[in-house]
Residue, then its C-alpha position, 0 to 999 in steps of 0.5 A: m446204913a453205916t457210911d464210914a465203913p466200906f462194907s455193911f451186912l444185915p442179920l436179915g438174909a445175911i444181906i450185903q447192904s453196902f460195898i463202898a467204892g469212892k463215896t458210892n454204895i455200888v450194891q443196890g438195896f435199902h437204908k434200913q432192914e425193915q425196908y428189905v422186909s417190905h420192899n425187897t422183891p428183887y432179893f437185893g443182897e440176900t443169901i439165897g437158899r436152899v436152892a438159888n434159881r427156879i425149880s420147875d413145878g415146885k417139885i424135886k422129882s426124885l431124891n431119897g427114893k421119893s418126890y418132894s413138893l416145895a413152896q411155890n412162889n413163881g407161878p408153879n415154880s419154886l424160886h430162890g428157896g420158896l416163899e421164905g427162903w434163906g434170904k428172908k430169914i433172920w440169921k444169927g450174927p454178925t459174929p466176929v471170927g478174927i482175921r482170915r485169908i481168902p482162898g484162891l485170891e489172886g493179885g497179892e497179899l490181903e491187908g486186913g482180913e477182918s471176918v464176920k460170920f452169920t449162921l442159920r438152921s433150916d429144919d427138915g421140911d422148911q419150904g418143903y425141902p428134906g433134911t435139917v441143915d446148918v448153914s453159915v456164911v463168912y464175909t472177909t474184908g480187906t484191901q490189896k495194892s495193885e502193881n501201880g499202887k492202887e488200893v483195891r477193896v476185896l470182899g470174900i464170901e465163904y459158905q458152909v452147909e452141913l446136913v445135921g439131921n437124921e431124917v434123910e440121907e441126902t438133900v439139895v443145896n445151891v447157895t449164892n448171894h444176890s447182890l446186884v451191881p449196876l453198870f458203873p457210872s463214869h465218875l466211878s471209873r477211876y475208883l472201880s474195876l470188878s473182878l469175881t473169883r470162885s474157889l471150891d474146897s469140897i462138897k460133902 
């Protein structure tokens, strides 16, 4: 794990491996990618898909005029995309994609804006889900200066999912990141406050 950069990412699951505040990594995880393969049952840092959370009884009951049986990995349910959801797959990337702005960002101009992109194709029938989709995640990093001159680190996450196959007319998608940030110890309070914002451009 890199210690000199404020953020680091992995091809496995497009995982957020580190988010440094002060000198501390505030997201839970592991030092090496292979440790995520063998030990990451809590889904630390993973990009979750096709559908985050549980689908009851591992079944889509009505879509495209039929039902679909999904991979069951939480008792009778399908959790976080199934036995091998997107967080368990190797993505292409990180590919640098230049300087970007973060839509919906409040609090002043972003300094930096360096961005990297990960991409993945999920074929029709992957974990039981219908339709072939291409998915990408772009991470944009930078800093802001607060009104009192404090430097604030910013991480923007942008998802895009496109139904590219002609197998079906519709599919289901609900993507998120599963980074876990523990309650902040007192020695981090002078470095860190946490703010989450969400910006939705469109659903196609």
